[in-house]
ChimeraX commands (.cxc) that place a marker at each C-alpha (Angstrom):
marker #1 position -69.01,43.84,-8.66 radius 0.5
marker #1 position -66.91,45.01,-11.58 radius 0.5
marker #1 position -64.54,47.94,-11.32 radius 0.5
marker #1 position -63.72,48.56,-14.89 radius 0.5
marker #1 position -65.82,46.56,-17.33 radius 0.5
marker #1 position -69.52,46.60,-18.19 radius 0.5
marker #1 position -71.71,43.60,-17.42 radius 0.5
marker #1 position -71.86,43.06,-21.10 radius 0.5
marker #1 position -68.02,42.76,-21.34 radius 0.5
marker #1 position -67.96,40.37,-18.35 radius 0.5
marker #1 position -70.58,38.18,-20.14 radius 0.5
marker #1 position -68.63,38.33,-23.39 radius 0.5
marker #1 position -65.37,37.39,-21.58 radius 0.5
marker #1 position -67.17,34.51,-19.85 radius 0.5
marker #1 position -69.04,33.34,-22.93 radius 0.5
marker #1 position -65.84,33.29,-24.88 radius 0.5
marker #1 position -64.10,31.28,-22.18 radius 0.5
marker #1 position -67.00,28.82,-22.51 radius 0.5
marker #1 position -66.63,28.60,-26.18 radius 0.5
marker #1 position -62.93,28.11,-25.92 radius 0.5
marker #1 position -63.27,25.33,-23.39 radius 0.5
marker #1 position -65.79,23.51,-25.75 radius 0.5
marker #1 position -64.37,24.38,-28.99 radius 0.5
marker #1 position -64.12,20.90,-30.15 radius 0.5
marker #1 position -67.87,20.34,-29.63 radius 0.5
marker #1 position -69.08,22.21,-32.71 radius 0.5
marker #1 position -71.51,25.15,-32.52 radius 0.5
marker #1 position -72.95,25.67,-29.13 radius 0.5
marker #1 position -76.46,27.16,-28.46 radius 0.5
marker #1 position -77.03,30.38,-26.73 radius 0.5
marker #1 position -79.63,28.43,-24.50 radius 0.5
marker #1 position -76.83,26.02,-23.39 radius 0.5
marker #1 position -74.30,28.86,-22.73 radius 0.5
marker #1 position -76.79,30.82,-20.91 radius 0.5
marker #1 position -77.94,27.91,-18.75 radius 0.5
marker #1 position -74.46,26.89,-18.01 radius 0.5
marker #1 position -73.27,30.37,-17.13 radius 0.5
marker #1 position -76.56,31.47,-15.29 radius 0.5
marker #1 position -77.12,34.29,-17.87 radius 0.5
marker #1 position -80.17,35.63,-19.92 radius 0.5
marker #1 position -80.31,33.86,-23.30 radius 0.5
marker #1 position -81.19,36.97,-25.00 radius 0.5
marker #1 position -78.33,38.93,-23.45 radius 0.5
marker #1 position -75.52,36.32,-24.22 radius 0.5
marker #1 position -76.98,36.00,-27.64 radius 0.5
marker #1 position -76.80,39.58,-28.48 radius 0.5
marker #1 position -73.39,39.98,-26.79 radius 0.5
marker #1 position -71.94,37.11,-28.90 radius 0.5
marker #1 position -73.55,38.59,-32.01 radius 0.5
marker #1 position -71.36,41.69,-31.20 radius 0.5
marker #1 position -68.42,39.46,-31.62 radius 0.5
marker #1 position -69.60,37.89,-34.79 radius 0.5
marker #1 position -69.43,41.35,-36.39 radius 0.5
marker #1 position -65.85,41.61,-35.43 radius 0.5
marker #1 position -64.90,38.19,-36.61 radius 0.5
marker #1 position -64.13,36.66,-33.19 radius 0.5
marker #1 position -67.05,34.40,-33.21 radius 0.5
marker #1 position -69.18,32.37,-35.75 radius 0.5
marker #1 position -72.89,32.07,-35.74 radius 0.5
marker #1 position -74.68,29.19,-37.28 radius 0.5
marker #1 position -78.38,29.05,-37.71 radius 0.5
marker #1 position -80.61,26.13,-37.56 radius 0.5
marker #1 position -81.41,23.08,-35.29 radius 0.5
marker #1 position -77.70,22.26,-35.03 radius 0.5
marker #1 position -76.53,25.72,-34.97 radius 0.5
marker #1 position -75.00,28.07,-32.28 radius 0.5
marker #1 position -71.85,29.88,-31.61 radius 0.5
marker #1 position -68.23,28.94,-31.97 radius 0.5
marker #1 position -64.97,30.71,-31.92 radius 0.5
marker #1 position -63.79,31.82,-35.38 radius 0.5
marker #1 position -60.12,32.39,-34.24 radius 0.5
marker #1 position -57.95,30.05,-32.07 radius 0.5
marker #1 position -58.08,30.89,-28.22 radius 0.5
marker #1 position -54.37,31.69,-28.39 radius 0.5
marker #1 position -55.03,34.43,-30.99 radius 0.5
marker #1 position -57.79,36.20,-28.89 radius 0.5
marker #1 position -56.59,38.44,-25.93 radius 0.5
marker #1 position -58.74,39.65,-23.18 radius 0.5
marker #1 position -57.85,43.11,-24.44 radius 0.5
marker #1 position -59.36,42.44,-27.88 radius 0.5
marker #1 position -62.73,41.55,-26.22 radius 0.5
marker #1 position -62.67,44.52,-23.79 radius 0.5
marker #1 position -62.04,46.95,-26.83 radius 0.5
marker #1 position -64.67,45.43,-28.86 radius 0.5
marker #1 position -67.40,45.60,-26.10 radius 0.5
marker #1 position -66.38,48.51,-24.02 radius 0.5
marker #1 position -64.13,50.46,-26.14 radius 0.5
marker #1 position -60.90,52.21,-25.16 radius 0.5
marker #1 position -62.80,54.69,-23.09 radius 0.5
marker #1 position -62.48,52.34,-20.15 radius 0.5
marker #1 position -58.72,53.03,-20.02 radius 0.5
marker #1 position -59.11,56.77,-20.53 radius 0.5
marker #1 position -61.48,58.12,-17.96 radius 0.5
marker #1 position -61.44,58.63,-14.38 radius 0.5
marker #1 position -61.55,55.55,-12.39 radius 0.5
marker #1 position -64.02,57.21,-10.09 radius 0.5
marker #1 position -66.16,58.29,-12.86 radius 0.5
marker #1 position -65.70,62.06,-12.26 radius 0.5
marker #1 position -66.00,64.02,-15.48 radius 0.5
marker #1 position -63.93,66.79,-14.46 radius 0.5
marker #1 position -60.98,64.81,-13.56 radius 0.5
marker #1 position -57.91,65.32,-15.75 radius 0.5
marker #1 position -54.14,66.32,-15.42 radius 0.5
marker #1 position -55.08,69.96,-14.72 radius 0.5
marker #1 position -57.73,69.02,-11.99 radius 0.5
marker #1 position -56.91,65.50,-10.88 radius 0.5
marker #1 position -59.17,63.62,-8.43 radius 0.5
marker #1 position -57.38,62.13,-5.31 radius 0.5
marker #1 position -56.58,58.91,-7.08 radius 0.5
marker #1 position -55.69,60.26,-10.54 radius 0.5
marker #1 position -51.86,59.85,-10.28 radius 0.5
marker #1 position -52.19,56.37,-8.68 radius 0.5
marker #1 position -54.66,55.22,-11.35 radius 0.5
marker #1 position -52.64,56.07,-14.33 radius 0.5
marker #1 position -49.72,53.40,-13.86 radius 0.5
marker #1 position -52.34,50.84,-12.70 radius 0.5
marker #1 position -54.47,51.58,-15.92 radius 0.5
marker #1 position -51.37,50.94,-18.14 radius 0.5
marker #1 position -50.55,47.70,-16.17 radius 0.5
marker #1 position -54.05,46.48,-16.50 radius 0.5
marker #1 position -54.08,47.31,-20.27 radius 0.5
marker #1 position -50.65,45.36,-20.73 radius 0.5
marker #1 position -51.94,42.47,-18.58 radius 0.5
marker #1 position -55.18,42.19,-20.74 radius 0.5
marker #1 position -53.06,42.47,-23.95 radius 0.5
marker #1 position -50.88,39.60,-22.98 radius 0.5
marker #1 position -53.39,37.23,-21.60 radius 0.5
marker #1 position -55.18,34.97,-24.22 radius 0.5
marker #1 position -58.23,32.90,-23.77 radius 0.5
marker #1 position -56.15,29.80,-24.04 radius 0.5
marker #1 position -53.91,30.90,-21.14 radius 0.5
marker #1 position -56.87,31.15,-18.72 radius 0.5
marker #1 position -59.00,28.20,-19.75 radius 0.5
marker #1 position -57.83,26.48,-16.58 radius 0.5
marker #1 position -59.73,28.91,-14.41 radius 0.5
marker #1 position -63.12,27.97,-15.78 radius 0.5
marker #1 position -64.25,26.53,-12.41 radius 0.5
marker #1 position -64.23,30.10,-11.18 radius 0.5
marker #1 position -67.11,30.94,-13.43 radius 0.5
marker #1 position -68.96,27.78,-12.83 radius 0.5
marker #1 position -68.15,26.00,-16.04 radius 0.5
marker #1 position -68.17,22.24,-15.43 radius 0.5
marker #1 position -66.91,19.53,-17.67 radius 0.5
marker #1 position -69.56,17.79,-19.69 radius 0.5
marker #1 position -69.85,15.55,-22.67 radius 0.5
marker #1 position -71.30,16.71,-25.93 radius 0.5
marker #1 position -71.88,20.47,-25.33 radius 0.5
marker link #1:1,2 radius 0.2
marker link #1:2,3 radius 0.2
marker link #1:3,4 radius 0.2
marker link #1:4,5 radius 0.2
marker link #1:5,6 radius 0.2
marker link #1:6,7 radius 0.2
marker link #1:7,8 radius 0.2
marker link #1:8,9 radius 0.2
marker link #1:9,10 radius 0.2
marker link #1:10,11 radius 0.2
marker link #1:11,12 radius 0.2
marker link #1:12,13 radius 0.2
marker link #1:13,14 radius 0.2
marker link #1:14,15 radius 0.2
marker link #1:15,16 radius 0.2
marker link #1:16,17 radius 0.2
marker link #1:17,18 radius 0.2
marker link #1:18,19 radius 0.2
marker link #1:19,20 radius 0.2
marker link #1:20,21 radius 0.2
marker link #1:21,22 radius 0.2
marker link #1:22,23 radius 0.2
marker link #1:23,24 radius 0.2
marker link #1:24,25 radius 0.2
marker link #1:25,26 radius 0.2
marker link #1:26,27 radius 0.2
marker link #1:27,28 radius 0.2
marker link #1:28,29 radius 0.2
marker link #1:29,30 radius 0.2
marker link #1:30,31 radius 0.2
marker link #1:31,32 radius 0.2
marker link #1:32,33 radius 0.2
marker link #1:33,34 radius 0.2
marker link #1:34,35 radius 0.2
marker link #1:35,36 radius 0.2
marker link #1:36,37 radius 0.2
marker link #1:37,38 radius 0.2
marker link #1:38,39 radius 0.2
marker link #1:39,40 radius 0.2
marker link #1:40,41 radius 0.2
marker link #1:41,42 radius 0.2
marker link #1:42,43 radius 0.2
marker link #1:43,44 radius 0.2
marker link #1:44,45 radius 0.2
marker link #1:45,46 radius 0.2
marker link #1:46,47 radius 0.2
marker link #1:47,48 radius 0.2
marker link #1:48,49 radius 0.2
marker link #1:49,50 radius 0.2
marker link #1:50,51 radius 0.2
marker link #1:51,52 radius 0.2
marker link #1:52,53 radius 0.2
marker link #1:53,54 radius 0.2
marker link #1:54,55 radius 0.2
marker link #1:55,56 radius 0.2
marker link #1:56,57 radius 0.2
marker link #1:57,58 radius 0.2
marker link #1:58,59 radius 0.2
marker link #1:59,60 radius 0.2
marker link #1:60,61 radius 0.2
marker link #1:61,62 radius 0.2
marker link #1:62,63 radius 0.2
marker link #1:63,64 radius 0.2
marker link #1:64,65 radius 0.2
marker link #1:65,66 radius 0.2
marker link #1:66,67 radius 0.2
marker link #1:67,68 radius 0.2
marker link #1:68,69 radius 0.2
marker link #1:69,70 radius 0.2
marker link #1:70,71 radius 0.2
marker link #1:71,72 radius 0.2
marker link #1:72,73 radius 0.2
marker link #1:73,74 radius 0.2
marker link #1:74,75 radius 0.2
marker link #1:75,76 radius 0.2
marker link #1:76,77 radius 0.2
marker link #1:77,78 radius 0.2
marker link #1:78,79 radius 0.2
marker link #1:79,80 radius 0.2
marker link #1:80,81 radius 0.2
marker link #1:81,82 radius 0.2
marker link #1:82,83 radius 0.2
marker link #1:83,84 radius 0.2
marker link #1:84,85 radius 0.2
marker link #1:85,86 radius 0.2
marker link #1:86,87 radius 0.2
marker link #1:87,88 radius 0.2
marker link #1:88,89 radius 0.2
marker link #1:89,90 radius 0.2
marker link #1:90,91 radius 0.2
marker link #1:91,92 radius 0.2
marker link #1:92,93 radius 0.2
marker link #1:93,94 radius 0.2
marker link #1:94,95 radius 0.2
marker link #1:95,96 radius 0.2
marker link #1:96,97 radius 0.2
marker link #1:97,98 radius 0.2
marker link #1:98,99 radius 0.2
marker link #1:99,100 radius 0.2
marker link #1:100,101 radius 0.2
marker link #1:101,102 radius 0.2
marker link #1:102,103 radius 0.2
marker link #1:103,104 radius 0.2
marker link #1:104,105 radius 0.2
marker link #1:105,106 radius 0.2
marker link #1:106,107 radius 0.2
marker link #1:107,108 radius 0.2
marker link #1:108,109 radius 0.2
marker link #1:109,110 radius 0.2
marker link #1:110,111 radius 0.2
marker link #1:111,112 radius 0.2
marker link #1:112,113 radius 0.2
marker link #1:113,114 radius 0.2
marker link #1:114,115 radius 0.2
marker link #1:115,116 radius 0.2
marker link #1:116,117 radius 0.2
marker link #1:117,118 radius 0.2
marker link #1:118,119 radius 0.2
marker link #1:119,120 radius 0.2
marker link #1:120,121 radius 0.2
marker link #1:121,122 radius 0.2
marker link #1:122,123 radius 0.2
marker link #1:123,124 radius 0.2
marker link #1:124,125 radius 0.2
marker link #1:125,126 radius 0.2
marker link #1:126,127 radius 0.2
marker link #1:127,128 radius 0.2
marker link #1:128,129 radius 0.2
marker link #1:129,130 radius 0.2
marker link #1:130,131 radius 0.2
marker link #1:131,132 radius 0.2
marker link #1:132,133 radius 0.2
marker link #1:133,134 radius 0.2
marker link #1:134,135 radius 0.2
marker link #1:135,136 radius 0.2
marker link #1:136,137 radius 0.2
marker link #1:137,138 radius 0.2
marker link #1:138,139 radius 0.2
marker link #1:139,140 radius 0.2
marker link #1:140,141 radius 0.2
marker link #1:141,142 radius 0.2
marker link #1:142,143 radius 0.2
marker link #1:143,144 radius 0.2
marker link #1:144,145 radius 0.2
marker link #1:145,146 radius 0.2
marker link #1:146,147 radius 0.2
view
């Protein structure tokens, strides 16, 4: 269960980790990514298309087509992806989702969440795809030849 990010954002992060891991394999089909990660092909394809529009991913059509990273994994922070997919609102609202929560009428965790929110944002900003490639086993990505 996610606390902060949408399912689309989680899929985007996992899909980009997959592309980073296999960046030397050329374009990778949405079918392969979806199969490897246990996701819907349509959902991962639409999610990656969102990242194409933002210049993070390249999409190539045709039999040998697929998706690949447009930027080096070192140049893509987790925060970049979160902001593209979920927007900055994830760092603005109440962690409990209470619409009336704010500095004038704080919820019970409002004052605790503020510093944690900033720490989370900083951690995401300073963590690149390249720096977490070694955690790929956590999301079920196995080594294989010719992605």
